[in-house]
N, CA, C, O and the ligand as a Tripos MOL2 file, in Angstrom:
@<TRIPOS>MOLECULE
protein
  277   275    70     0     0
PROTEIN
NO_CHARGES

@<TRIPOS>ATOM
      1 N           0.5210   53.9170   28.6820 N.3       1 MET1
      2 CA          0.9350   52.4330   27.7370 C.3       1 MET1
      3 C           1.6790   53.1510   26.3830 C.2       1 MET1
      4 O           1.2760   54.1340   25.7610 O.2       1 MET1
      5 N           2.5810   52.5470   26.1990 N.am      2 ALA2
      6 CA          3.3500   52.8940   24.8670 C.3       2 ALA2
      7 C           2.4970   52.5250   23.6870 C.2       2 ALA2
      8 O           1.6940   51.5950   23.7630 O.2       2 ALA2
      9 N           2.6580   53.2370   22.6020 N.am      3 GLN3
     10 CA          1.8610   52.9160   21.4640 C.3       3 GLN3
     11 C           2.3420   51.5990   20.7700 C.2       3 GLN3
     12 O           3.5280   51.4950   20.4600 O.2       3 GLN3
     13 N           1.4830   50.6240   20.5260 N.am      4 GLN4
     14 CA          2.0660   49.4670   19.8210 C.3       4 GLN4
     15 C           1.8490   49.2890   18.5320 C.2       4 GLN4
     16 O           0.7150   49.5530   18.1330 O.2       4 GLN4
     17 N           2.6390   48.9100   17.7680 N.am      5 PRO5
     18 CA          2.4230   48.5960   16.3610 C.3       5 PRO5
     19 C           1.5320   47.5380   16.2720 C.2       5 PRO5
     20 O           1.2680   46.8110   17.2290 O.2       5 PRO5
     21 N           1.0170   47.4110   15.0650 N.am      6 LYS6
     22 CA          0.0900   46.3180   14.8110 C.3       6 LYS6
     23 C           0.8160   44.9940   14.9800 C.2       6 LYS6
     24 O           1.8230   44.6420   14.3660 O.2       6 LYS6
     25 N           0.1260   44.2900   15.9410 N.am      7 GLN7
     26 CA          0.8970   42.8900   16.2270 C.3       7 GLN7
     27 C           0.7130   41.9010   15.0880 C.2       7 GLN7
     28 O          -0.3700   41.5490   14.6190 O.2       7 GLN7
     29 N           1.9220   41.5020   14.7070 N.am      8 ALA8
     30 CA          1.7210   40.5270   13.7220 C.3       8 ALA8
     31 C           1.3220   39.1400   14.4290 C.2       8 ALA8
     32 O           1.6570   38.7890   15.5600 O.2       8 ALA8
     33 N           0.5340   38.4340   13.5130 N.am      9 ALA9
     34 CA         -0.1340   37.2240   14.0860 C.3       9 ALA9
     35 C           1.0690   36.1910   13.9340 C.2       9 ALA9
     36 O           1.8740   36.3180   13.0120 O.2       9 ALA9
     37 N           1.1480   35.3450   14.7050 N.am     10 PRO10
     38 CA          2.2120   34.2680   14.6780 C.3      10 PRO10
     39 C           2.0710   33.4260   13.5220 C.2      10 PRO10
     40 O           0.9220   33.2920   13.1010 O.2      10 PRO10
     41 N           2.9800   32.8430   12.9340 N.am     11 CYS11
     42 CA          3.1180   31.9400   11.8960 C.3      11 CYS11
     43 C           2.2370   30.6620   12.2580 C.2      11 CYS11
     44 O           2.4990   30.0620   13.3000 O.2      11 CYS11
     45 N           1.2840   30.2590   11.5000 N.am     12 PRO12
     46 CA          0.5930   29.0260   11.9390 C.3      12 PRO12
     47 C           1.2590   27.9030   11.9110 C.2      12 PRO12
     48 O           0.8860   26.9480   12.5910 O.2      12 PRO12
     49 N           2.2720   27.8490   11.1740 N.am     13 ILE13
     50 CA          3.1180   26.7680   11.0500 C.3      13 ILE13
     51 C           3.9580   26.3580   12.2850 C.2      13 ILE13
     52 O           3.8790   25.2900   12.8920 O.2      13 ILE13
     53 N           4.9150   27.5820   12.5870 N.am     14 CYS14
     54 CA          5.8120   27.4530   13.6320 C.3      14 CYS14
     55 C           5.6690   28.2990   14.7910 C.2      14 CYS14
     56 O           6.2980   28.0890   15.8290 O.2      14 CYS14
     57 N           4.8280   29.2860   14.6340 N.am     15 GLY15
     58 CA          4.5340   30.1020   15.7320 C.3      15 GLY15
     59 C           5.3440   31.2950   15.9900 C.2      15 GLY15
     60 O           5.2170   32.0230   16.9750 O.2      15 GLY15
     61 N           6.3140   31.4680   14.8910 N.am     16 LYS16
     62 CA          7.1070   32.8820   15.0540 C.3      16 LYS16
     63 C           6.2430   33.7760   14.4900 C.2      16 LYS16
     64 O           5.2620   33.4870   13.8050 O.2      16 LYS16
     65 N           6.7380   35.1990   14.8800 N.am     17 PRO17
     66 CA          6.0190   36.3240   14.3440 C.3      17 PRO17
     67 C           6.0070   36.2740   12.6760 C.2      17 PRO17
     68 O           7.0260   35.9440   12.0700 O.2      17 PRO17
     69 N           4.9100   36.5880   12.0560 N.am     18 ALA18
     70 CA          4.9250   36.5470   10.6130 C.3      18 ALA18
     71 C           5.5820   37.7920   10.1920 C.2      18 ALA18
     72 O           5.6610   38.8450   10.8250 O.2      18 ALA18
     73 N           6.1140   37.4670    8.8430 N.am     19 LYS19
     74 CA          6.5840   38.6860    8.2090 C.3      19 LYS19
     75 C           5.6990   39.1620    7.1270 C.2      19 LYS19
     76 O           5.0750   38.3230    6.4780 O.2      19 LYS19
     77 N           5.5670   40.5450    6.8390 N.am     20 ALA20
     78 CA          4.6780   41.0790    5.7460 C.3      20 ALA20
     79 C           4.8380   40.3770    4.5580 C.2      20 ALA20
     80 O           3.8450   40.0360    3.9160 O.2      20 ALA20
     81 N           6.1020   40.0870    4.1410 N.am     21 ALA21
     82 CA          6.2420   39.5980    2.8100 C.3      21 ALA21
     83 C           5.7190   38.2340    2.5830 C.2      21 ALA21
     84 O           5.3660   37.7810    1.4930 O.2      21 ALA21
     85 N           5.7030   37.5530    3.8590 N.am     22 TYR22
     86 CA          5.1550   36.1400    3.5860 C.3      22 TYR22
     87 C           3.9600   36.0690    4.4390 C.2      22 TYR22
     88 O           3.7920   34.9160    4.8350 O.2      22 TYR22
     89 N           3.0280   36.9350    4.8820 N.am     23 GLU23
     90 CA          2.0110   36.8920    5.4640 C.3      23 GLU23
     91 C           1.0820   35.7750    5.1220 C.2      23 GLU23
     92 O           1.0960   35.4720    3.9290 O.2      23 GLU23
     93 N           0.3180   35.1260    5.8520 N.am     24 PRO24
     94 CA          0.4550   35.0610    7.3450 C.3      24 PRO24
     95 C           1.6900   34.3190    7.7810 C.2      24 PRO24
     96 O           1.7540   34.1820    9.0030 O.2      24 PRO24
     97 N           2.6400   33.8290    7.1230 N.am     25 PHE25
     98 CA          3.7190   33.0590    7.6470 C.3      25 PHE25
     99 C           4.9390   33.8190    7.8470 C.2      25 PHE25
    100 O           4.9850   34.9760    7.4280 O.2      25 PHE25
    101 N           5.9490   33.2910    8.4500 N.am     26 CYS26
    102 CA          7.1530   33.9630    9.0060 C.3      26 CYS26
    103 C           8.2440   33.8260    7.8190 C.2      26 CYS26
    104 O           9.2200   34.5760    7.8020 O.2      26 CYS26
    105 N           8.0340   32.8060    6.7930 N.am     27 SER27
    106 CA          9.1070   32.5810    5.7110 C.3      27 SER27
    107 C           8.2100   31.8380    4.7020 C.2      27 SER27
    108 O           7.0770   31.3840    4.8570 O.2      27 SER27
    109 N           9.0210   31.8350    3.6260 N.am     28 LYS28
    110 CA          8.5340   31.0470    2.5090 C.3      28 LYS28
    111 C           8.6530   29.5700    2.8180 C.2      28 LYS28
    112 O           7.8470   28.7780    2.3290 O.2      28 LYS28
    113 N           9.5900   29.1920    3.5800 N.am     29 ARG29
    114 CA          9.4620   27.7960    3.7960 C.3      29 ARG29
    115 C           8.0960   27.5440    4.6030 C.2      29 ARG29
    116 O           7.4540   26.5250    4.3510 O.2      29 ARG29
    117 N           7.7480   28.2440    5.3430 N.am     30 CYS30
    118 CA          6.4100   28.0020    6.3250 C.3      30 CYS30
    119 C           5.2530   27.9970    5.2640 C.2      30 CYS30
    120 O           4.3170   27.1980    5.2790 O.2      30 CYS30
    121 N           5.4320   28.9530    4.3790 N.am     31 ALA31
    122 CA          4.3710   29.1640    3.5320 C.3      31 ALA31
    123 C           4.2180   27.8860    2.4770 C.2      31 ALA31
    124 O           3.1230   27.4860    2.0800 O.2      31 ALA31
    125 N           5.3970   27.3580    2.1190 N.am     32 ASP32
    126 CA          5.6030   26.1170    1.4410 C.3      32 ASP32
    127 C           4.8610   25.0110    2.2300 C.2      32 ASP32
    128 O           3.9190   24.4160    1.7050 O.2      32 ASP32
    129 N           5.2280   24.7640    3.3370 N.am     33 VAL33
    130 CA          4.6670   23.7790    4.2360 C.3      33 VAL33
    131 C           3.3330   23.7970    4.2240 C.2      33 VAL33
    132 O           2.7460   22.7260    4.0680 O.2      33 VAL33
    133 N           2.5970   25.0020    4.3840 N.am     34 ASP34
    134 CA          1.2760   25.0270    4.3880 C.3      34 ASP34
    135 C           0.6240   24.7260    3.1350 C.2      34 ASP34
    136 O          -0.3950   24.0350    3.1230 O.2      34 ASP34
    137 N           1.1430   25.2030    2.0600 N.am     35 LEU35
    138 CA          0.6840   24.9140    0.6660 C.3      35 LEU35
    139 C           0.7260   23.3640    0.5270 C.2      35 LEU35
    140 O          -0.2390   22.8110   -0.0010 O.2      35 LEU35
    141 N           1.9080   22.5390    1.0190 N.am     36 HIS36
    142 CA          1.8580   21.2430    0.7520 C.3      36 HIS36
    143 C           0.8390   20.4510    1.5280 C.2      36 HIS36
    144 O           0.2970   19.4330    1.0970 O.2      36 HIS36
    145 N           0.6050   21.0310    2.7830 N.am     37 ARG37
    146 CA         -0.5150   20.2360    3.6930 C.3      37 ARG37
    147 C          -1.7670   20.6240    2.9160 C.2      37 ARG37
    148 O          -2.7180   19.8450    2.8500 O.2      37 ARG37
    149 N          -1.7800   21.6970    2.3860 N.am     38 TRP38
    150 CA         -3.3470   22.0870    1.7330 C.3      38 TRP38
    151 C          -3.5040   21.1510    0.5510 C.2      38 TRP38
    152 O          -4.6150   20.6880    0.2930 O.2      38 TRP38
    153 N          -2.3010   20.8120   -0.2720 N.am     39 MET39
    154 CA         -2.4480   19.9700   -1.5590 C.3      39 MET39
    155 C          -2.7310   18.4940   -0.9420 C.2      39 MET39
    156 O          -3.6800   17.8340   -1.3650 O.2      39 MET39
    157 N          -1.9540   18.0520   -0.0240 N.am     40 ASN40
    158 CA         -2.1320   16.7630    0.3830 C.3      40 ASN40
    159 C          -3.5170   16.5570    0.6640 C.2      40 ASN40
    160 O          -4.1160   15.5460    0.2970 O.2      40 ASN40
    161 N          -4.0940   17.5860    1.3720 N.am     41 ASP41
    162 CA         -5.5090   17.4470    1.8310 C.3      41 ASP41
    163 C          -6.4220   17.1180    0.5610 C.2      41 ASP41
    164 O          -7.2350   16.2030    0.4250 O.2      41 ASP41
    165 N          -5.9960   18.2860   -0.4660 N.am     42 ALA42
    166 CA         -6.8340   18.1220   -1.4950 C.3      42 ALA42
    167 C          -6.8620   16.8010   -2.3570 C.2      42 ALA42
    168 O          -7.8370   16.3700   -2.9720 O.2      42 ALA42
    169 N          -5.5230   16.2050   -2.2770 N.am     43 TYR43
    170 CA         -5.3950   14.9430   -3.1520 C.3      43 TYR43
    171 C          -6.1100   13.8150   -2.2460 C.2      43 TYR43
    172 O          -6.6420   12.8920   -2.8610 O.2      43 TYR43
    173 N          -6.1670   13.8100   -0.8460 N.am     44 ALA44
    174 CA         -6.6820   12.7890   -0.0700 C.3      44 ALA44
    175 C          -8.1810   12.7010   -0.4530 C.2      44 ALA44
    176 O          -8.7370   11.6110   -0.5850 O.2      44 ALA44
    177 N          -8.8260   13.9010   -0.6280 N.am     45 ILE45
    178 CA        -10.3360   13.9600   -1.0090 C.3      45 ILE45
    179 C         -10.4680   13.6400   -2.3790 C.2      45 ILE45
    180 O         -11.2850   12.7410   -2.5740 O.2      45 ILE45
    181 N          -9.8880   14.1190   -3.4500 N.am     46 ALA46
    182 CA        -10.0870   14.0820   -4.6330 C.3      46 ALA46
    183 C          -9.3700   12.7990   -5.2630 C.2      46 ALA46
    184 O          -9.9540   12.1910   -6.1610 O.2      46 ALA46
    185 N          -8.3770   12.4610   -4.9070 N.am     47 GLY47
    186 CA         -7.6490   11.1420   -5.3390 C.3      47 GLY47
    187 C          -8.0510    9.8310   -4.8030 C.2      47 GLY47
    188 O          -8.6360    9.8210   -3.7200 O.2      47 GLY47
    189 N          -7.8220    8.7500   -5.3990 N.am     48 GLU48
    190 CA         -8.0170    7.4010   -4.8310 C.3      48 GLU48
    191 C          -6.9090    6.9460   -4.0290 C.2      48 GLU48
    192 O          -5.8290    6.8860   -4.6170 O.2      48 GLU48
    193 N          -6.9410    6.6080   -2.7970 N.am     49 PRO49
    194 CA         -5.7960    6.1970   -2.0320 C.3      49 PRO49
    195 C          -5.3360    4.8220   -2.6190 C.2      49 PRO49
    196 O          -6.0730    3.9550   -3.0880 O.2      49 PRO49
    197 N          -3.9830    4.7920   -2.5030 N.am     50 VAL50
    198 CA         -3.2980    3.6220   -3.0520 C.3      50 VAL50
    199 C          -3.1530    2.6790   -1.9600 C.2      50 VAL50
    200 O          -2.3710    2.8790   -1.0300 O.2      50 VAL50
    201 N          -4.0140    1.4880   -2.0730 N.am     51 ASP51
    202 CA         -3.8600    0.5580   -0.8560 C.3      51 ASP51
    203 C          -2.8060   -0.3960   -1.3950 C.2      51 ASP51
    204 O          -2.3110   -0.3240   -2.5200 O.2      51 ASP51
    205 N          -2.4670   -1.4660   -0.2900 N.am     52 GLU52
    206 CA         -1.4380   -2.3820   -0.5330 C.3      52 GLU52
    207 C          -1.9740   -3.4500   -1.4720 C.2      52 GLU52
    208 O          -1.1760   -4.0900   -2.1570 O.2      52 GLU52
    209 N          -3.3050   -3.6840   -1.5440 N.am     53 GLU53
    210 CA         -3.8110   -4.6650   -2.3950 C.3      53 GLU53
    211 C          -3.2840   -4.4880   -3.7920 C.2      53 GLU53
    212 O          -2.6940   -5.3520   -4.4410 O.2      53 GLU53
    213 N          -3.6160   -3.0520   -4.2420 N.am     54 SER54
    214 CA         -3.3130   -2.9950   -5.7140 C.3      54 SER54
    215 C          -1.9290   -2.8290   -5.9410 C.2      54 SER54
    216 O          -1.5310   -2.8930   -7.1050 O.2      54 SER54
    217 N          -1.1060   -2.6200   -4.9940 N.am     55 LEU55
    218 CA          0.3030   -2.4860   -5.0760 C.3      55 LEU55
    219 C           0.7980   -4.0980   -5.2980 C.2      55 LEU55
    220 O           1.6000   -4.4770   -6.1510 O.2      55 LEU55
    221 N           0.2440   -4.7660   -4.5030 N.am     56 SER56
    222 CA          0.8860   -6.3790   -4.5570 C.3      56 SER56
    223 C           0.3920   -6.9650   -5.9290 C.2      56 SER56
    224 O           1.1280   -7.6470   -6.6420 O.2      56 SER56
    225 N          -0.8930   -6.6540   -6.2450 N.am     57 SER57
    226 CA         -1.3250   -7.2400   -7.5380 C.3      57 SER57
    227 C          -0.4440   -6.7380   -8.7030 C.2      57 SER57
    228 O          -0.1640   -7.4860   -9.6390 O.2      57 SER57
    229 N           0.0470   -5.2870   -8.6230 N.am     58 LEU58
    230 CA          0.7640   -4.7940   -9.6890 C.3      58 LEU58
    231 C           2.0410   -5.6060   -9.7080 C.2      58 LEU58
    232 O           2.2680   -6.2370  -10.7410 O.2      58 LEU58
    233 N           2.8370   -5.6720   -8.7930 N.am     59 SER59
    234 CA          4.1050   -6.5380   -8.5870 C.3      59 SER59
    235 C           3.6950   -7.8870   -9.0280 C.2      59 SER59
    236 O           4.5650   -8.4630   -9.6820 O.2      59 SER59
    237 N           2.6750   -8.4950   -8.8550 N.am     60 GLY60
    238 CA          2.5280   -9.9910   -9.3180 C.3      60 GLY60
    239 C           2.3290  -10.0510  -10.7210 C.2      60 GLY60
    240 O           2.6660  -11.0800  -11.3060 O.2      60 GLY60
    241 N           1.7930   -9.0250  -11.4010 N.am     61 GLU61
    242 CA          1.8860   -9.0010  -12.7590 C.3      61 GLU61
    243 C           3.1720   -8.8840  -13.5380 C.2      61 GLU61
    244 O           3.2910   -9.2820  -14.6960 O.2      61 GLU61
    245 N           4.0910   -8.3340  -12.8570 N.am     62 THR62
    246 CA          5.4450   -8.0270  -13.3030 C.3      62 THR62
    247 C           6.1330   -9.5420  -13.3080 C.2      62 THR62
    248 O           7.1820   -9.7020  -13.9330 O.2      62 THR62
    249 N           5.5980  -10.4990  -12.6920 N.am     63 GLY63
    250 CA          6.2430  -11.8840  -12.8010 C.3      63 GLY63
    251 C           7.4970  -12.0010  -11.7880 C.2      63 GLY63
    252 O           8.4790  -12.6560  -12.1350 O.2      63 GLY63
    253 N           7.4510  -11.3710  -10.5590 N.am     64 TRP64
    254 CA          8.7370  -11.6960   -9.7180 C.3      64 TRP64
    255 C           8.7080  -13.1030   -9.5050 C.2      64 TRP64
    256 O           7.6510  -13.7330   -9.5190 O.2      64 TRP64
    257 N           9.8140  -13.6220   -9.3110 N.am     65 GLY65
    258 CA          9.9850  -14.9550   -8.9460 C.3      65 GLY65
    259 C           9.6720  -16.0660   -9.8890 C.2      65 GLY65
    260 O           9.7640  -17.2610   -9.6060 O.2      65 GLY65
    261 N           9.2490  -15.5150  -11.1690 N.am     66 THR66
    262 CA          9.0710  -16.5610  -12.1990 C.3      66 THR66
    263 C          10.1280  -16.8740  -13.1410 C.2      66 THR66
    264 O          10.0240  -17.6950  -14.0520 O.2      66 THR66
    265 N          11.1720  -16.1590  -12.8660 N.am     67 ALA67
    266 CA         12.4170  -16.3160  -13.8120 C.3      67 ALA67
    267 C          12.8900  -17.6930  -13.7720 C.2      67 ALA67
    268 O          13.1030  -18.2990  -12.7220 O.2      67 ALA67
    269 N          13.0720  -18.2380  -15.1000 N.am     68 LYS68
    270 CA         13.6280  -19.5210  -15.1970 C.3      68 LYS68
    271 C          15.0800  -19.6720  -15.2160 C.2      68 LYS68
    272 O          15.7280  -18.7280  -15.6670 O.2      68 LYS68
    273 N          15.6900  -20.7060  -14.8000 N.am     69 HIS69
    274 CA         17.1740  -20.8160  -14.7630 C.3      69 HIS69
    275 C          17.5650  -21.6110  -16.0590 C.2      69 HIS69
    276 O          18.7470  -21.8560  -16.2990 O.2      69 HIS69
    277 ZN          6.8730   29.9760   10.3660 Zn       70 ZN70
@<TRIPOS>BOND
     1     1     2 1
     2     2     3 1
     3     3     4 2
     4     3     5 am
     5     5     6 1
     6     6     7 1
     7     7     8 2
     8     7     9 am
     9     9    10 1
    10    10    11 1
    11    11    12 2
    12    11    13 am
    13    13    14 1
    14    14    15 1
    15    15    16 2
    16    15    17 am
    17    17    18 1
    18    18    19 1
    19    19    20 2
    20    19    21 am
    21    21    22 1
    22    22    23 1
    23    23    24 2
    24    23    25 am
    25    25    26 1
    26    26    27 1
    27    27    28 2
    28    27    29 am
    29    29    30 1
    30    30    31 1
    31    31    32 2
    32    31    33 am
    33    33    34 1
    34    34    35 1
    35    35    36 2
    36    35    37 am
    37    37    38 1
    38    38    39 1
    39    39    40 2
    40    39    41 am
    41    41    42 1
    42    42    43 1
    43    43    44 2
    44    43    45 am
    45    45    46 1
    46    46    47 1
    47    47    48 2
    48    47    49 am
    49    49    50 1
    50    50    51 1
    51    51    52 2
    52    51    53 am
    53    53    54 1
    54    54    55 1
    55    55    56 2
    56    55    57 am
    57    57    58 1
    58    58    59 1
    59    59    60 2
    60    59    61 am
    61    61    62 1
    62    62    63 1
    63    63    64 2
    64    63    65 am
    65    65    66 1
    66    66    67 1
    67    67    68 2
    68    67    69 am
    69    69    70 1
    70    70    71 1
    71    71    72 2
    72    71    73 am
    73    73    74 1
    74    74    75 1
    75    75    76 2
    76    75    77 am
    77    77    78 1
    78    78    79 1
    79    79    80 2
    80    79    81 am
    81    81    82 1
    82    82    83 1
    83    83    84 2
    84    83    85 am
    85    85    86 1
    86    86    87 1
    87    87    88 2
    88    87    89 am
    89    89    90 1
    90    90    91 1
    91    91    92 2
    92    91    93 am
    93    93    94 1
    94    94    95 1
    95    95    96 2
    96    95    97 am
    97    97    98 1
    98    98    99 1
    99    99   100 2
   100    99   101 am
   101   101   102 1
   102   102   103 1
   103   103   104 2
   104   103   105 am
   105   105   106 1
   106   106   107 1
   107   107   108 2
   108   107   109 am
   109   109   110 1
   110   110   111 1
   111   111   112 2
   112   111   113 am
   113   113   114 1
   114   114   115 1
   115   115   116 2
   116   115   117 am
   117   117   118 1
   118   118   119 1
   119   119   120 2
   120   119   121 am
   121   121   122 1
   122   122   123 1
   123   123   124 2
   124   123   125 am
   125   125   126 1
   126   126   127 1
   127   127   128 2
   128   127   129 am
   129   129   130 1
   130   130   131 1
   131   131   132 2
   132   131   133 am
   133   133   134 1
   134   134   135 1
   135   135   136 2
   136   135   137 am
   137   137   138 1
   138   138   139 1
   139   139   140 2
   140   139   141 am
   141   141   142 1
   142   142   143 1
   143   143   144 2
   144   143   145 am
   145   145   146 1
   146   146   147 1
   147   147   148 2
   148   147   149 am
   149   149   150 1
   150   150   151 1
   151   151   152 2
   152   151   153 am
   153   153   154 1
   154   154   155 1
   155   155   156 2
   156   155   157 am
   157   157   158 1
   158   158   159 1
   159   159   160 2
   160   159   161 am
   161   161   162 1
   162   162   163 1
   163   163   164 2
   164   163   165 am
   165   165   166 1
   166   166   167 1
   167   167   168 2
   168   167   169 am
   169   169   170 1
   170   170   171 1
   171   171   172 2
   172   171   173 am
   173   173   174 1
   174   174   175 1
   175   175   176 2
   176   175   177 am
   177   177   178 1
   178   178   179 1
   179   179   180 2
   180   179   181 am
   181   181   182 1
   182   182   183 1
   183   183   184 2
   184   183   185 am
   185   185   186 1
   186   186   187 1
   187   187   188 2
   188   187   189 am
   189   189   190 1
   190   190   191 1
   191   191   192 2
   192   191   193 am
   193   193   194 1
   194   194   195 1
   195   195   196 2
   196   195   197 am
   197   197   198 1
   198   198   199 1
   199   199   200 2
   200   199   201 am
   201   201   202 1
   202   202   203 1
   203   203   204 2
   204   203   205 am
   205   205   206 1
   206   206   207 1
   207   207   208 2
   208   207   209 am
   209   209   210 1
   210   210   211 1
   211   211   212 2
   212   211   213 am
   213   213   214 1
   214   214   215 1
   215   215   216 2
   216   215   217 am
   217   217   218 1
   218   218   219 1
   219   219   220 2
   220   219   221 am
   221   221   222 1
   222   222   223 1
   223   223   224 2
   224   223   225 am
   225   225   226 1
   226   226   227 1
   227   227   228 2
   228   227   229 am
   229   229   230 1
   230   230   231 1
   231   231   232 2
   232   231   233 am
   233   233   234 1
   234   234   235 1
   235   235   236 2
   236   235   237 am
   237   237   238 1
   238   238   239 1
   239   239   240 2
   240   239   241 am
   241   241   242 1
   242   242   243 1
   243   243   244 2
   244   243   245 am
   245   245   246 1
   246   246   247 1
   247   247   248 2
   248   247   249 am
   249   249   250 1
   250   250   251 1
   251   251   252 2
   252   251   253 am
   253   253   254 1
   254   254   255 1
   255   255   256 2
   256   255   257 am
   257   257   258 1
   258   258   259 1
   259   259   260 2
   260   259   261 am
   261   261   262 1
   262   262   263 1
   263   263   264 2
   264   263   265 am
   265   265   266 1
   266   266   267 1
   267   267   268 2
   268   267   269 am
   269   269   270 1
   270   270   271 1
   271   271   272 2
   272   271   273 am
   273   273   274 1
   274   274   275 1
   275   275   276 2
@<TRIPOS>SUBSTRUCTURE
     1 MET1         2 RESIDUE 1 A MET
     2 ALA2         6 RESIDUE 1 A ALA
     3 GLN3        10 RESIDUE 1 A GLN
     4 GLN4        14 RESIDUE 1 A GLN
     5 PRO5        18 RESIDUE 1 A PRO
     6 LYS6        22 RESIDUE 1 A LYS
     7 GLN7        26 RESIDUE 1 A GLN
     8 ALA8        30 RESIDUE 1 A ALA
     9 ALA9        34 RESIDUE 1 A ALA
    10 PRO10       38 RESIDUE 1 A PRO
    11 CYS11       42 RESIDUE 1 A CYS
    12 PRO12       46 RESIDUE 1 A PRO
    13 ILE13       50 RESIDUE 1 A ILE
    14 CYS14       54 RESIDUE 1 A CYS
    15 GLY15       58 RESIDUE 1 A GLY
    16 LYS16       62 RESIDUE 1 A LYS
    17 PRO17       66 RESIDUE 1 A PRO
    18 ALA18       70 RESIDUE 1 A ALA
    19 LYS19       74 RESIDUE 1 A LYS
    20 ALA20       78 RESIDUE 1 A ALA
    21 ALA21       82 RESIDUE 1 A ALA
    22 TYR22       86 RESIDUE 1 A TYR
    23 GLU23       90 RESIDUE 1 A GLU
    24 PRO24       94 RESIDUE 1 A PRO
    25 PHE25       98 RESIDUE 1 A PHE
    26 CYS26      102 RESIDUE 1 A CYS
    27 SER27      106 RESIDUE 1 A SER
    28 LYS28      110 RESIDUE 1 A LYS
    29 ARG29      114 RESIDUE 1 A ARG
    30 CYS30      118 RESIDUE 1 A CYS
    31 ALA31      122 RESIDUE 1 A ALA
    32 ASP32      126 RESIDUE 1 A ASP
    33 VAL33      130 RESIDUE 1 A VAL
    34 ASP34      134 RESIDUE 1 A ASP
    35 LEU35      138 RESIDUE 1 A LEU
    36 HIS36      142 RESIDUE 1 A HIS
    37 ARG37      146 RESIDUE 1 A ARG
    38 TRP38      150 RESIDUE 1 A TRP
    39 MET39      154 RESIDUE 1 A MET
    40 ASN40      158 RESIDUE 1 A ASN
    41 ASP41      162 RESIDUE 1 A ASP
    42 ALA42      166 RESIDUE 1 A ALA
    43 TYR43      170 RESIDUE 1 A TYR
    44 ALA44      174 RESIDUE 1 A ALA
    45 ILE45      178 RESIDUE 1 A ILE
    46 ALA46      182 RESIDUE 1 A ALA
    47 GLY47      186 RESIDUE 1 A GLY
    48 GLU48      190 RESIDUE 1 A GLU
    49 PRO49      194 RESIDUE 1 A PRO
    50 VAL50      198 RESIDUE 1 A VAL
    51 ASP51      202 RESIDUE 1 A ASP
    52 GLU52      206 RESIDUE 1 A GLU
    53 GLU53      210 RESIDUE 1 A GLU
    54 SER54      214 RESIDUE 1 A SER
    55 LEU55      218 RESIDUE 1 A LEU
    56 SER56      222 RESIDUE 1 A SER
    57 SER57      226 RESIDUE 1 A SER
    58 LEU58      230 RESIDUE 1 A LEU
    59 SER59      234 RESIDUE 1 A SER
    60 GLY60      238 RESIDUE 1 A GLY
    61 GLU61      242 RESIDUE 1 A GLU
    62 THR62      246 RESIDUE 1 A THR
    63 GLY63      250 RESIDUE 1 A GLY
    64 TRP64      254 RESIDUE 1 A TRP
    65 GLY65      258 RESIDUE 1 A GLY
    66 THR66      262 RESIDUE 1 A THR
    67 ALA67      266 RESIDUE 1 A ALA
    68 LYS68      270 RESIDUE 1 A LYS
    69 HIS69      274 RESIDUE 1 A HIS
    70 ZN70       277 GROUP 0 **** ****
């Protein structure tokens, strides 16, 4: 058996071999993707979801359709 270098773990985002500079990802792009996913998860837990009801009540307060001629 030939000696094998330490096998780089595949990028968790796209599955390509990871690069040391971006470990455990293969590129900055994939690292950013993972970061955004993580942040979105954090927001989903910490922040309140914006539901359609609150959106429609907001637009109702702006007086859409009440303009006079
Ligand atoms: Zn990748």
